[in-house]
PyMOL CGO cylinders between C-alpha atoms (Angstrom):
from pymol import cmd
from pymol.cgo import CYLINDER

trace = [
    CYLINDER, 2.83, -12.70, 19.96, 2.27, -9.30, 21.51, 0.3, 1, 1, 1, 1, 1, 1,
    CYLINDER, 2.27, -9.30, 21.51, 4.73, -7.04, 23.35, 0.3, 1, 1, 1, 1, 1, 1,
    CYLINDER, 4.73, -7.04, 23.35, 3.84, -8.42, 26.79, 0.3, 1, 1, 1, 1, 1, 1,
    CYLINDER, 3.84, -8.42, 26.79, 4.45, -12.00, 25.65, 0.3, 1, 1, 1, 1, 1, 1,
    CYLINDER, 4.45, -12.00, 25.65, 7.72, -10.95, 24.03, 0.3, 1, 1, 1, 1, 1, 1,
    CYLINDER, 7.72, -10.95, 24.03, 8.83, -9.33, 27.30, 0.3, 1, 1, 1, 1, 1, 1,
    CYLINDER, 8.83, -9.33, 27.30, 7.94, -12.52, 29.22, 0.3, 1, 1, 1, 1, 1, 1,
    CYLINDER, 7.94, -12.52, 29.22, 10.03, -14.67, 26.86, 0.3, 1, 1, 1, 1, 1, 1,
    CYLINDER, 10.03, -14.67, 26.86, 12.93, -12.22, 26.95, 0.3, 1, 1, 1, 1, 1, 1,
    CYLINDER, 12.93, -12.22, 26.95, 12.82, -12.19, 30.76, 0.3, 1, 1, 1, 1, 1, 1,
    CYLINDER, 12.82, -12.19, 30.76, 12.89, -16.00, 30.90, 0.3, 1, 1, 1, 1, 1, 1,
    CYLINDER, 12.89, -16.00, 30.90, 15.71, -16.30, 28.40, 0.3, 1, 1, 1, 1, 1, 1,
    CYLINDER, 15.71, -16.30, 28.40, 17.97, -13.62, 29.92, 0.3, 1, 1, 1, 1, 1, 1,
    CYLINDER, 17.97, -13.62, 29.92, 17.12, -13.72, 33.61, 0.3, 1, 1, 1, 1, 1, 1,
    CYLINDER, 17.12, -13.72, 33.61, 15.93, -10.11, 33.58, 0.3, 1, 1, 1, 1, 1, 1,
    CYLINDER, 15.93, -10.11, 33.58, 12.79, -9.08, 35.41, 0.3, 1, 1, 1, 1, 1, 1,
    CYLINDER, 12.79, -9.08, 35.41, 9.71, -8.67, 33.21, 0.3, 1, 1, 1, 1, 1, 1,
    CYLINDER, 9.71, -8.67, 33.21, 9.79, -4.92, 33.87, 0.3, 1, 1, 1, 1, 1, 1,
    CYLINDER, 9.79, -4.92, 33.87, 13.42, -4.63, 32.70, 0.3, 1, 1, 1, 1, 1, 1,
    CYLINDER, 13.42, -4.63, 32.70, 12.69, -6.82, 29.66, 0.3, 1, 1, 1, 1, 1, 1,
    CYLINDER, 12.69, -6.82, 29.66, 9.72, -4.61, 28.73, 0.3, 1, 1, 1, 1, 1, 1,
    CYLINDER, 9.72, -4.61, 28.73, 11.92, -1.53, 29.21, 0.3, 1, 1, 1, 1, 1, 1,
    CYLINDER, 11.92, -1.53, 29.21, 14.55, -2.99, 26.84, 0.3, 1, 1, 1, 1, 1, 1,
    CYLINDER, 14.55, -2.99, 26.84, 11.92, -3.78, 24.20, 0.3, 1, 1, 1, 1, 1, 1,
    CYLINDER, 11.92, -3.78, 24.20, 10.50, -0.26, 24.46, 0.3, 1, 1, 1, 1, 1, 1,
    CYLINDER, 10.50, -0.26, 24.46, 13.99, 1.24, 24.18, 0.3, 1, 1, 1, 1, 1, 1,
    CYLINDER, 13.99, 1.24, 24.18, 14.41, -0.53, 20.84, 0.3, 1, 1, 1, 1, 1, 1,
    CYLINDER, 14.41, -0.53, 20.84, 10.97, -0.48, 19.26, 0.3, 1, 1, 1, 1, 1, 1,
    CYLINDER, 10.97, -0.48, 19.26, 9.06, 2.53, 20.67, 0.3, 1, 1, 1, 1, 1, 1,
    CYLINDER, 9.06, 2.53, 20.67, 7.65, 4.60, 17.80, 0.3, 1, 1, 1, 1, 1, 1,
    CYLINDER, 7.65, 4.60, 17.80, 6.96, 7.81, 19.72, 0.3, 1, 1, 1, 1, 1, 1,
    CYLINDER, 6.96, 7.81, 19.72, 9.09, 10.75, 18.51, 0.3, 1, 1, 1, 1, 1, 1,
    CYLINDER, 9.09, 10.75, 18.51, 12.52, 10.74, 20.13, 0.3, 1, 1, 1, 1, 1, 1,
    CYLINDER, 12.52, 10.74, 20.13, 12.12, 7.43, 21.96, 0.3, 1, 1, 1, 1, 1, 1,
    CYLINDER, 12.12, 7.43, 21.96, 12.83, 4.09, 20.22, 0.3, 1, 1, 1, 1, 1, 1,
    CYLINDER, 12.83, 4.09, 20.22, 16.39, 3.53, 19.03, 0.3, 1, 1, 1, 1, 1, 1,
    CYLINDER, 16.39, 3.53, 19.03, 15.33, 2.07, 15.68, 0.3, 1, 1, 1, 1, 1, 1,
    CYLINDER, 15.33, 2.07, 15.68, 12.78, 4.82, 14.97, 0.3, 1, 1, 1, 1, 1, 1,
    CYLINDER, 12.78, 4.82, 14.97, 15.25, 7.58, 15.91, 0.3, 1, 1, 1, 1, 1, 1,
    CYLINDER, 15.25, 7.58, 15.91, 17.85, 6.15, 13.52, 0.3, 1, 1, 1, 1, 1, 1,
    CYLINDER, 17.85, 6.15, 13.52, 15.29, 5.87, 10.71, 0.3, 1, 1, 1, 1, 1, 1,
    CYLINDER, 15.29, 5.87, 10.71, 14.18, 9.47, 11.35, 0.3, 1, 1, 1, 1, 1, 1,
    CYLINDER, 14.18, 9.47, 11.35, 17.80, 10.53, 10.87, 0.3, 1, 1, 1, 1, 1, 1,
    CYLINDER, 17.80, 10.53, 10.87, 17.92, 8.68, 7.54, 0.3, 1, 1, 1, 1, 1, 1,
    CYLINDER, 17.92, 8.68, 7.54, 20.24, 5.93, 8.78, 0.3, 1, 1, 1, 1, 1, 1,
    CYLINDER, 20.24, 5.93, 8.78, 19.94, 2.14, 8.51, 0.3, 1, 1, 1, 1, 1, 1,
    CYLINDER, 19.94, 2.14, 8.51, 19.85, -0.27, 11.44, 0.3, 1, 1, 1, 1, 1, 1,
    CYLINDER, 19.85, -0.27, 11.44, 21.48, -3.59, 10.55, 0.3, 1, 1, 1, 1, 1, 1,
    CYLINDER, 21.48, -3.59, 10.55, 21.28, -6.62, 12.81, 0.3, 1, 1, 1, 1, 1, 1,
    CYLINDER, 21.28, -6.62, 12.81, 23.53, -9.30, 11.25, 0.3, 1, 1, 1, 1, 1, 1,
    CYLINDER, 23.53, -9.30, 11.25, 21.67, -12.53, 10.58, 0.3, 1, 1, 1, 1, 1, 1,
    CYLINDER, 21.67, -12.53, 10.58, 18.30, -10.92, 11.35, 0.3, 1, 1, 1, 1, 1, 1,
    CYLINDER, 18.30, -10.92, 11.35, 17.82, -8.06, 8.90, 0.3, 1, 1, 1, 1, 1, 1,
    CYLINDER, 17.82, -8.06, 8.90, 18.04, -4.39, 8.08, 0.3, 1, 1, 1, 1, 1, 1,
    CYLINDER, 18.04, -4.39, 8.08, 15.62, -1.61, 8.95, 0.3, 1, 1, 1, 1, 1, 1,
    CYLINDER, 15.62, -1.61, 8.95, 15.78, 1.32, 6.52, 0.3, 1, 1, 1, 1, 1, 1,
    CYLINDER, 15.78, 1.32, 6.52, 13.62, 3.92, 4.83, 0.3, 1, 1, 1, 1, 1, 1,
    CYLINDER, 13.62, 3.92, 4.83, 12.54, 4.14, 1.21, 0.3, 1, 1, 1, 1, 1, 1,
    CYLINDER, 12.54, 4.14, 1.21, 11.13, 6.98, -0.85, 0.3, 1, 1, 1, 1, 1, 1,
    CYLINDER, 11.13, 6.98, -0.85, 7.97, 6.66, -2.89, 0.3, 1, 1, 1, 1, 1, 1,
    CYLINDER, 7.97, 6.66, -2.89, 7.61, 9.27, -5.65, 0.3, 1, 1, 1, 1, 1, 1,
    CYLINDER, 7.61, 9.27, -5.65, 4.53, 11.42, -6.10, 0.3, 1, 1, 1, 1, 1, 1,
    CYLINDER, 4.53, 11.42, -6.10, 2.04, 9.93, -8.52, 0.3, 1, 1, 1, 1, 1, 1,
    CYLINDER, 2.04, 9.93, -8.52, -1.41, 10.37, -9.95, 0.3, 1, 1, 1, 1, 1, 1,
    CYLINDER, -1.41, 10.37, -9.95, -4.06, 8.00, -8.65, 0.3, 1, 1, 1, 1, 1, 1,
    CYLINDER, -4.06, 8.00, -8.65, -7.79, 7.50, -9.09, 0.3, 1, 1, 1, 1, 1, 1,
    CYLINDER, -7.79, 7.50, -9.09, -10.36, 8.04, -6.37, 0.3, 1, 1, 1, 1, 1, 1,
    CYLINDER, -10.36, 8.04, -6.37, -12.24, 4.72, -6.40, 0.3, 1, 1, 1, 1, 1, 1,
    CYLINDER, -12.24, 4.72, -6.40, -15.49, 6.33, -5.23, 0.3, 1, 1, 1, 1, 1, 1,
    CYLINDER, -15.49, 6.33, -5.23, -15.69, 9.14, -7.77, 0.3, 1, 1, 1, 1, 1, 1,
    CYLINDER, -15.69, 9.14, -7.77, -13.27, 8.02, -10.48, 0.3, 1, 1, 1, 1, 1, 1,
    CYLINDER, -13.27, 8.02, -10.48, -11.62, 11.44, -10.38, 0.3, 1, 1, 1, 1, 1, 1,
    CYLINDER, -11.62, 11.44, -10.38, -7.87, 11.75, -10.80, 0.3, 1, 1, 1, 1, 1, 1,
    CYLINDER, -7.87, 11.75, -10.80, -6.01, 12.80, -7.67, 0.3, 1, 1, 1, 1, 1, 1,
    CYLINDER, -6.01, 12.80, -7.67, -2.40, 13.59, -6.84, 0.3, 1, 1, 1, 1, 1, 1,
    CYLINDER, -2.40, 13.59, -6.84, -0.80, 11.26, -4.28, 0.3, 1, 1, 1, 1, 1, 1,
    CYLINDER, -0.80, 11.26, -4.28, 2.13, 13.05, -2.60, 0.3, 1, 1, 1, 1, 1, 1,
    CYLINDER, 2.13, 13.05, -2.60, 5.65, 11.66, -2.30, 0.3, 1, 1, 1, 1, 1, 1,
    CYLINDER, 5.65, 11.66, -2.30, 6.45, 10.01, 1.01, 0.3, 1, 1, 1, 1, 1, 1,
    CYLINDER, 6.45, 10.01, 1.01, 9.14, 8.22, 2.97, 0.3, 1, 1, 1, 1, 1, 1,
    CYLINDER, 9.14, 8.22, 2.97, 8.21, 4.92, 4.56, 0.3, 1, 1, 1, 1, 1, 1,
    CYLINDER, 8.21, 4.92, 4.56, 9.95, 2.36, 6.80, 0.3, 1, 1, 1, 1, 1, 1,
    CYLINDER, 9.95, 2.36, 6.80, 11.22, -0.84, 5.21, 0.3, 1, 1, 1, 1, 1, 1,
    CYLINDER, 11.22, -0.84, 5.21, 12.57, -4.11, 6.64, 0.3, 1, 1, 1, 1, 1, 1,
    CYLINDER, 12.57, -4.11, 6.64, 14.73, -6.50, 4.66, 0.3, 1, 1, 1, 1, 1, 1,
    CYLINDER, 14.73, -6.50, 4.66, 15.25, -9.87, 6.35, 0.3, 1, 1, 1, 1, 1, 1,
    CYLINDER, 15.25, -9.87, 6.35, 18.78, -11.24, 6.56, 0.3, 1, 1, 1, 1, 1, 1,
    CYLINDER, 18.78, -11.24, 6.56, 19.90, -14.44, 4.88, 0.3, 1, 1, 1, 1, 1, 1,
    CYLINDER, 19.90, -14.44, 4.88, 19.95, -16.46, 8.12, 0.3, 1, 1, 1, 1, 1, 1,
    CYLINDER, 19.95, -16.46, 8.12, 16.41, -15.39, 9.05, 0.3, 1, 1, 1, 1, 1, 1,
    CYLINDER, 16.41, -15.39, 9.05, 15.09, -16.13, 5.55, 0.3, 1, 1, 1, 1, 1, 1,
    CYLINDER, 15.09, -16.13, 5.55, 16.65, -19.58, 5.55, 0.3, 1, 1, 1, 1, 1, 1,
    CYLINDER, 16.65, -19.58, 5.55, 15.32, -20.40, 9.01, 0.3, 1, 1, 1, 1, 1, 1,
    CYLINDER, 15.32, -20.40, 9.01, 11.76, -19.32, 8.22, 0.3, 1, 1, 1, 1, 1, 1,
    CYLINDER, 11.76, -19.32, 8.22, 11.67, -21.10, 4.86, 0.3, 1, 1, 1, 1, 1, 1,
    CYLINDER, 11.67, -21.10, 4.86, 12.61, -24.49, 6.34, 0.3, 1, 1, 1, 1, 1, 1,
]
cmd.load_cgo(trace, "trace")
């Protein structure tokens, strides 16, 4: 399912117009700096928890030494922060059935 299809289903389910449904989806999930609610909260180092669905958060990966597969030379991989999603119990149970 892509964003357009998601907006169509949201519009049907809620009675919103497709344009308003797409606007709501963008307000939540837009990844451009300063736009999407979830991304803005993650940028600020906060979690976004949706009970029954899951939690969006960030994790830190430490710097480490890796190997360039082409040359075999050792290389330093810098530390980084990455987004993480942990599904809630209700979602896990529903999907596993």
